[in-house]
C-alpha positions in Angstrom: 80.8 107.5 92.4 84.5 108.4 92.9 86.8 107.6 90.0 90.3 106.4 90.0 92.0 107.9 86.9 89.4 106.6 84.5 88.1 103.9 86.9 84.4 103.8 87.2 83.3 100.2 88.0 79.6 99.9 88.5 78.7 98.7 91.9 81.5 99.8 94.2 79.6 102.8 95.4 77.5 100.9 97.9 78.7 99.9 101.3 78.8 96.1 101.5 77.6 96.0 105.1 74.7 98.3 104.5 72.8 96.6 101.7 69.7 94.6 101.6 67.1 93.3 104.1 67.1 89.7 105.3 64.9 87.7 103.0 63.2 86.0 105.9 62.0 89.3 107.4 58.2 89.5 107.7 56.0 92.6 108.3 54.0 92.3 111.4 51.1 94.5 112.4 53.5 96.7 114.5 56.2 96.8 111.8 53.9 97.8 108.9 53.6 101.5 109.6 57.4 101.7 110.0 57.8 99.9 106.7 55.4 102.4 105.0 57.4 105.3 106.4 60.7 103.7 105.1 59.2 103.2 101.7 57.8 106.8 101.7 61.2 108.3 102.7 63.0 106.2 100.1 60.5 107.3 97.4 61.1 111.0 98.4 64.9 110.6 98.2 64.6 109.0 94.8 62.1 111.6 93.5 59.3 109.0 93.2 56.9 110.6 95.7 54.6 111.5 92.8 54.4 107.8 91.9 54.1 106.4 95.5 51.4 108.5 97.1 50.0 108.2 100.6 46.8 106.5 99.4 48.7 103.8 97.6 50.9 103.2 100.6 48.0 103.1 103.0 46.3 100.4 100.9 49.5 98.5 100.6 50.1 98.6 104.4 46.5 97.6 105.1 46.9 94.6 102.9 50.2 93.6 104.5 48.7 93.9 108.0 45.6 92.0 107.1 47.5 89.1 105.3 50.6 89.0 107.5 52.5 89.0 104.3 56.3 89.2 104.1 57.9 92.4 102.8 60.9 90.6 101.1 61.9 87.1 100.1 60.1 84.7 97.9 56.6 85.9 97.1 57.1 88.9 99.4 55.4 92.2 98.8 58.4 93.9 97.3 59.3 90.8 95.2 55.8 90.9 93.7 56.0 94.6 93.1 59.4 94.1 91.3 57.9 91.3 89.2 54.9 93.4 88.1 57.2 96.4 87.2 59.5 94.2 85.2 56.8 92.4 83.4 55.0 95.6 82.5 58.2 97.1 81.3 59.1 94.1 79.2 55.7 94.2 77.6 56.2 97.9 76.8 59.6 97.1 75.3 58.2 94.4 73.1 55.5 96.7 71.9 58.1 99.2 70.9 60.1 96.5 69.2 57.1 95.2 67.2 55.7 98.7 66.5 52.3 98.1 67.9 50.6 97.3 71.3 49.0 94.1 72.2 45.8 93.2 70.4 46.2 96.2 68.0 45.1 95.7 64.4 48.4 97.2 63.2 50.0 93.9 64.1 48.1 91.8 61.6 50.3 90.7 58.7 53.3 92.6 60.1 55.5 89.6 59.8 56.3 89.4 63.5 54.1 89.0 66.5 54.0 88.1 70.2 54.7 84.4 70.9 53.9 83.9 74.5 56.5 84.1 77.3 59.1 82.2 79.1 59.7 82.1 82.9 62.9 83.3 84.3 64.2 83.7 87.9 66.0 86.9 88.5 68.1 87.6 91.6 67.4 91.0 93.2 68.2 92.8 96.5 65.0 91.6 98.0 65.3 88.0 97.0 64.7 85.8 93.9 61.8 87.0 91.6 60.1 84.8 89.0 59.4 86.9 85.9 57.5 86.1 82.7 59.6 87.3 79.7 57.6 87.9 76.5 58.9 86.6 73.2 58.3 87.4 69.5 58.0 84.8 66.8 61.0 86.0 64.8 63.2 85.7 67.9 64.6 89.2 67.4 63.4 90.7 70.7 66.3 91.6 73.0 65.0 93.4 76.1 67.1 96.2 77.7 65.3 96.1 81.1 66.3 92.5 81.6 68.9 91.5 79.0 69.1 88.0 77.6 71.0 85.5 79.8 71.0 88.0 82.7 70.2 86.3 86.0 70.3 89.4 88.2 69.3 93.0 88.2 72.0 95.6 87.9 71.8 96.6 91.6 72.3 93.0 92.6 75.4 92.6 90.5 76.6 95.8 92.0 76.3 94.4 95.5 78.2 91.2 94.4 81.0 93.4 93.0 81.1 95.6 96.1 81.4 92.6 98.4 84.2 91.2 96.3 86.0 94.6 96.3 85.6 94.7 100.1 87.7 91.6 100.5 85.1 88.8 100.6 85.9 85.6 98.9 83.6 83.9 96.3 82.7 81.3 99.0 81.9 84.1 101.5 79.8 86.0 99.0 77.8 82.9 98.2 77.1 82.3 101.9 76.2 86.0 102.5 73.8 86.1 99.5 72.1 82.9 100.7 71.7 84.2 104.2 70.7 87.8 103.5 68.7 87.5 100.2 67.6 83.8 100.2 69.3 83.3 96.9 71.7 80.5 96.0 74.4 81.5 93.6 77.1 79.2 92.2 80.8 80.1 92.4 80.8 80.3 88.6 78.0 82.8 88.6 79.7 85.0 91.2 82.9 84.9 89.2 81.1 85.8 86.0 79.5 88.8 87.7 82.9 90.1 89.0 84.5 89.4 85.6 82.1 91.8 84.1 84.5 94.6 85.1 87.4 93.1 83.2 86.7 95.2 80.1 86.9 98.4 82.2 90.1 97.2 83.8 91.7 96.6 80.4 90.6 100.1 79.2 92.0 101.7 82.4 95.3 99.8 82.1 95.7 101.0 78.6 94.4 104.6 78.9 96.6 107.5 77.6 98.9 109.2 80.1 100.5 112.6 80.5 103.7 113.3 78.6 105.8 114.1 81.6 105.6 112.8 85.2 108.2 114.6 87.5 108.2 111.6 89.8 107.0 108.0 89.7 107.0 105.6 92.6 107.2 101.8 92.3 106.4 99.3 95.0 105.4 95.7 95.2 102.7 93.6 96.9 103.3 89.9 97.2 100.5 87.5 96.2 100.0 83.8 95.6 98.9 82.8 92.1 98.1 79.3 90.9 100.3 78.1 88.1 99.0 74.7 86.9 99.4 72.3 89.8 101.6 74.7 91.8 101.2 78.0 93.6 103.8 80.6 92.9 104.6 83.7 94.9 104.4 86.7 92.5 104.8 90.4 92.9 102.0 92.8 91.9 103.7 96.1 91.2 101.9 99.4 91.6 103.2 102.4 89.6 102.1 105.8 90.8 103.0 109.0 89.0 102.9 112.5 90.3 101.8 114.9 87.5 103.0 118.5 87.1 100.2 119.7 89.3 101.5 117.5 92.2 98.5 115.1 91.9 99.1 111.3 92.3 97.7 108.9 89.8 97.9 105.1 89.6 99.4 104.5 86.2 99.0 100.8 86.2 99.2 97.4 88.0 101.5 94.7 86.7 101.9 91.1 88.0 105.5 89.9 87.5 105.7 87.3 84.7 109.5 87.1 84.4 112.5 88.1 86.5 114.5 91.3 86.4 115.2 93.7 83.5 113.1 91.9 80.9 109.9 92.4 82.9 110.7 96.1 83.8 111.6 96.9 80.2 108.2 95.6 79.2 106.5 97.8 81.9 108.5 101.0 81.0 108.0 100.4 77.3 104.2 100.1 77.8 104.2 103.4 79.8 106.2 105.0 77.0 103.7 103.7 74.4 100.8 105.2 76.4 102.4 108.7 76.1 104.9 109.0 78.9 107.7 110.9 77.1 109.8 111.7 80.2 110.2 110.9 83.9 112.5 113.1 86.0 112.9 110.8 89.1 111.9 107.2 89.6 111.7 106.2 93.3 111.8 102.5 94.1 113.0 99.9 96.5 116.1 98.7 94.7 114.2 96.4 92.4 116.5 94.3 90.3 116.5 95.3 86.6 114.4 98.4 87.1 117.1 101.0 86.9 118.5 99.6 83.7 115.0 99.4 82.1 114.2 103.0 83.2 117.5 104.3 81.8 116.9 102.4 78.5 113.4 103.9 78.0 114.1 107.3 79.6 117.9 107.9 79.4 117.8 111.2 81.4 115.8 109.8 84.4 117.3 109.7 87.9 116.6 106.4 89.6 116.5 106.9 93.4 116.3 104.1 96.0 113.7 104.8 98.7 115.5 106.0 101.8 112.9 104.6 104.2 113.3 101.1 102.6 117.0 101.3 103.3 116.4 102.2 106.9 114.0 99.4 107.4 116.2 96.9 105.7 119.1 97.9 108.0 117.0 97.7 111.2 116.1 94.1 110.4 119.6 93.1 111.4 119.3 94.7 114.9 117.5 93.5 118.0 114.4 95.3 118.9 116.2 97.0 121.9 118.9 98.4 119.7 116.8 99.5 116.7 116.2 103.0 118.0 119.9 103.5 118.6 120.8 102.2 115.2 118.2 104.4 113.5 119.7 107.5 115.2 123.2 106.5 114.1 122.0 106.2 110.5 120.3 109.7 110.4 123.6 111.6 109.7 124.0 109.5 106.6 120.7 110.3 104.8 120.5 113.9 106.1 124.0 114.8 105.1 124.3 117.9 102.9 126.6 116.2 100.3 127.6 112.7 99.2 131.0 113.2 100.6 129.6 114.1 104.1 127.2 111.1 103.9 130.1 108.7 103.0 132.1 110.1 106.0 129.1 109.5 108.3 128.8 105.9 107.1 132.5 105.2 107.6 132.3 106.6 111.1 129.3 104.4 111.8 131.1 101.3 110.4 134.1 102.0 112.7 132.0 102.5 115.8 131.2 99.7 118.2 127.5 99.8 117.1 128.6 99.5 113.4 131.0 96.7 114.0 128.2 94.8 115.9 125.8 95.4 113.0 128.0 95.0 109.9 125.1 93.6 107.9 123.1 96.8 108.5 126.0 98.9 107.3 126.4 96.6 104.2 122.8 97.4 103.2 123.8 101.0 102.6 127.1 100.1 100.9 125.3 97.9 98.4 122.7 100.6 97.6 125.2 103.5 97.7 125.2 104.2 93.9 121.4 104.4 93.8 121.1 106.3 97.2 123.5 109.1 96.5 121.4 110.9 93.9 119.1 111.8 96.7 121.9 113.9 98.3 122.3 116.1 95.3 118.7 117.4 95.6 117.7 120.5 97.6 115.5 119.9 100.7 112.2 120.7 98.8 112.8 117.7 96.5 114.2 115.4 99.2 111.0 115.7 101.2 109.0 114.5 98.2 111.1 111.6 97.2 112.2 110.5 100.6 109.9 107.5 100.7 107.3 105.5 98.8 105.0 105.6 101.9 102.1 106.8 99.7 102.1 103.5 98.0 102.9 101.5 101.1 99.8 103.0 102.9 97.7 101.8 100.0 99.4 98.4 100.1 98.5 98.1 103.8 94.8 98.5 102.9 95.1 96.0 100.0 96.8 93.4 102.2 93.8 93.5 104.5 91.6 92.8 101.6 93.6 89.9 100.0 94.7 88.2 103.2 91.5 86.0 103.1 92.1 85.1 99.5 94.8 82.6 100.1 95.6 82.4 96.4 94.4 83.7 93.0 93.5 81.6 90.0 95.2 84.0 87.5 97.2 87.1 87.2 94.1 88.9 85.8 92.3 88.1 89.0 95.0 89.9 91.0 94.7 93.0 88.9 90.9 92.9 88.9 90.8 92.8 92.7 93.4 95.6 93.2 91.6 97.8 90.7 88.2 97.2 92.4 89.8 97.8 95.8 91.2 101.2 94.7 87.8 102.3 93.5 86.1 100.9 96.6 88.4 102.6 99.1 88.4 106.0 97.3 84.6 105.8 96.9 84.0 105.2 100.6 86.4 108.1 101.5 84.6 110.3 99.0 81.2 109.5 100.6 82.6 110.3 104.1 84.0 113.6 102.9 80.6 114.4 101.4 78.9 113.8 104.7 81.4 116.2 106.3 80.8 118.9 103.8 79.7 122.1 105.4 80.8 121.2 108.9 83.4 123.3 110.7 87.0 122.1 110.2 87.3 120.9 113.8 84.3 118.6 113.3 85.4 116.9 110.1 86.6 113.3 110.5 86.6 112.0 107.0 90.0 110.8 105.6 91.5 112.4 102.5 92.2 110.6 99.3 94.4 107.5 99.9 96.4 107.6 96.7 94.5 108.4 93.5 94.0 112.1 93.2 96.0 112.8 96.4 97.7 116.2 96.3 101.4 116.1 97.2 102.2 118.3 100.2 104.8 121.0 99.6 104.5 120.5 95.8 104.7 124.2 94.9 108.1 124.5 96.4 109.2 121.2 95.1 108.1 122.1 91.5 110.2 125.2 91.6 113.2 123.2 92.7 112.5 120.6 90.1 112.2 123.2 87.3 115.7 124.5 88.3 117.4 121.1 88.7 115.8 119.6 85.5 115.7 122.8 83.5 113.6 122.7 80.4 112.1 119.2 81.1 108.8 120.3 82.8 106.5 121.7 80.0 104.9 124.4 82.1 108.4 125.7 83.1 110.3 125.1 79.9 112.0 128.1 78.4 
C-alpha cells in the first residue's frame, strides 16, 4: 500500500475494476476444474496451500460438478465456506472470552455462559452471507472477527472505499454492488463505510510537519458544495511543500470558508502551529489575501506569482489564431535577466501593434508586476523550480476527472475526504505499476512516476545550492 505523507486508508490498494466475481456466476461441469485451479493458485499466492490441499479441492470440485452448485452468490459454495469459517472463528473467540470451550465442566458456576446465537447477514466479496453469531449471558462478548454492528467484512468495505476513491458516486456504487455481488446497500450504508476514513483524514490533516520548506505551491480546485437550500461554488486549496531533500509532500487540503486574507491567515497559522517555522518561497496564482497572510506568519518569505498562470491569463484575451504570436511576444518579459529589462520588454510589447490590440493581456502583467518581479531576481536554477505550479495542476487534472460525476458535495468534509482518498488511490495504482516493471530493462518500463506525493524535484541539487546562497542561513542543512 503506497502512502501519502501519513496517508494509509484501508481499501484503496485494490483496483476497482478488478474485484469480485458476478454473484450469478454458476460453476458448470466444464468450469469446475478451472475454478479449482484458480482456488489452488490463489491459495498458493496467499501461503494457504498447506490448508487447501489437492484432496480437499478434488472433493469440493466433485461436489460442485455433481450438484451443479454455484460458486458465488447466495448459498454459493464460497459463501457457505465463508459462513463456516466465520462461525467457527466466532465460537473460538467466545471460548477465549469465557475461558472454557463448549460443554467443558470449567464453565459450570463461572458466572457467564453461552446464550445461543443471533442471525446476521454480512456483505462479502462473493455475496451476502448469513452468519450465526454466538452470544453470552452477560452480554460482554464483543467479537473481533465480526465486530458488533458491522455489516460487511473488511475486504468488502475496502472495495466500497476503492470504488468511491476511483470517482464513482454513492448511487453508482450501490448499483455496481447489486449487479456484481447481488447485495443491496442503502446510500446511508455506503456513506457510513466511506466515512470510516474520516478519522485518518483528520490525523493526516493535523500531522506534524518539517520546520523549513524551501518552496510551497498553492493552487485551487473549484467544487460545488451544498449550503442549506443552496449550492455554492467553493475552492478546495491544495498546499504542496518541497522539503530540503527536494521531495514534494501534500501539506494539507482546505476548503475555502471565508474570502481573502482571513481564510489564508487561518491556513498559514495552522501550518505554523504544525511546525513550519520558515518558508523561503511561496508560489501561487495571485490569490487574494494570500501574500499578506504569508508575510504575517513568515515575514521573510518571498511570494511569487506563477509565471505560467500569468501567461495563460494573458492568452485568454487573444484569439486562437493569435495566441502563439502573443506567447512569443511575452517570452522576453519573463526570461529577462533583470527586472529593468523585463519592464522594458513589456513596454515595447504594449507599444507594438500586437500589444495595442491586446491591451487586456498586457494589463494582466501590469497588475501582477509587484508579485512577478521577485522571480527575476533569482538565478536560473531557482527559476526553473518556481516557474510554475504545474505539479499541482497535473494532480488537479486527475482529481477533476474523479469529481466531475459528483455534481455537488454535501459538506466541506466530503470534499476533503474524496481528494484525500484520490491521492492515495492514484499513488497506490502507480506504485503497483512500478512494482510490475521492477527488474525490466529501462526501455521496457512503462509505469508512471509519482504524481505529486513523494515526487523528487528535477534539478533540485543545483537549485538547493542556489537557494542556500540567496537565502543564506535559512536552510538548516546549509546554515553556517
